[in-house]
Each structure stands twice: as structure tokens, then as C-alpha cells.
N, C-alpha and C positions, 0 to 999 in steps of 0.2 A: 284620136290618132290622126295625124296629118297625112293626107295623101301626097305621096312624093312622086308617083309614077303611074303609068297606065300601060296596059297591054291591049292591043287591038285584036278582037276576036269577032269574026263574022260581022264586020262593019260596026262593031260596038266598042266603045272604050270602057275597059274594065279597070276600076281603081285598085291599085295595090299599094302597100306601104313601102317604106324605104328598104325593107328586107325581102320584099317580093311576096308577102302574104296578102291574100284577098282582104279588102276592106269590108266587103259585103258578102256574107256567107251565101246568100241567095243568088249571087252572080255565077256560081259554079255550074258547069256542065262538062261533058266530055271534051268539048272543044277548048274550053278554058283550061282544063287539066292538061291537055296537050300543049297549049301555049306556055303554061307554067313549067311543064317538063322541059320544053325546048329552051326556055330561059335559064333553066338550071342544068342544062346539058345532060338530061336524063333520058333522052330518046323519046320515042313515041309511047303513048299509053296503050299497052297491050291489053288483051282481055283479062289476063292474070292481074296486071296492075290495077285495072279498072275495078275488078271484083274487090280487091283490097281497099281501094279508095272509097268505094261505095259503102263497104262495111264500116270503115272508120267514120265516115260522115253520118251513117245511121246511128252508130253508137254515140257519137258526140252529140247529135241532136236529141237523142233519147236521154242521155245521162249527163250532158254538159261536161264531158271529160273524155280524154283519150283512153281507148281500151288497153288493157294489159296486152303486152306484145304477143304473148302466147295465145291469147284469145283471138287475135286477129287471124292468124294462120289457121287455127282450129276451125273458126267459123267460115272460112272460105275454102276449107277442105284442102289445104296445102301443107307442105312440110313446115315444121316449127321455125325454120330459118327463112321463111318466104319474104319477110320484110327486108332482111339483109340481101337476099338474092335479087329482089326486084328494085329495091331502092338502096342506096349506099348507107342510109341510116333512117331510123324512124321519124326523125325531124323532117326529112324531105317528104316522106309520106304524108305527114301532117300538113305541110305546105301545099302539096299537090292536091290534097283532098279539099283544099279551100277553107281550112279551119282558121280562126283568127290567130293573130300573133300570140304565141304562148309566153307566159311569164318566165323569168330567168331560172328558177329552180327546175321547172319542167324541161326547159331547153337543155340544161346540163344532163339531166337523166336520159333524155332521148338521144342526145349526142353520144352518150356512153353506151347506148344500146340497152338501157335498163328500163323496166316497166315502172310507170308512175303508180303511186298509191301503194 
């Protein structure tokens, strides 16, 4: 994937693709998440958002897949609508969690608020 842009975080250039997804999964940290959220007009990363993003990252690293939406909220001990409340859609949570650019079928599911798999 071609790097088309960068965000600057703590005097480091972090590569993102043309849609704003991190190019390198390991570049992610809370400061990067905040920069991505600002770029997406999603405000600051609160403790609630951070817990969701960390769970999504853990799950993705463990299973190489986005978790079922209901599992996210359950595992961070939040109401089942936590993704919709904290992020306007699950695809934004995917992006802010620093996961790689998803393929089209997954994008459509997440934009519709549906669980993959």
C-alpha cells in the first residue's frame, strides 16, 4: 500500500494511507490515537474510548480479525451500544485503534453497524 500522508506525533512522522489508516500497526499509541481522532473530528480519546481501542487492538492481534461488536462492549464492561456512543461507527473505532485498512466487504459491514463473521 502506498503511503500518501503522514501525521506528526511527538516529533515523529507516522505514515498513514490515503484513507487515514496507519500503515504500521506498531506505530500506534495513545498519542497517535488522539492525532487520528483529531484528524477524523472525533475529539479527544477519553478513558472509555481508550479501553475500547485497546480491546480492539488486543483482539485483532490475537485473532487477526475485528471482534464481534457485542463482544467489544461486553469485554470493556460498557453498555452494548458503547461503540455507537463513543464512535459514530465501528469503522472509525477500527481506524483509531490503528488497525490496517480493511477490505471492502468488512468496510460495508462496519459502516452498517453489523458484526463481521
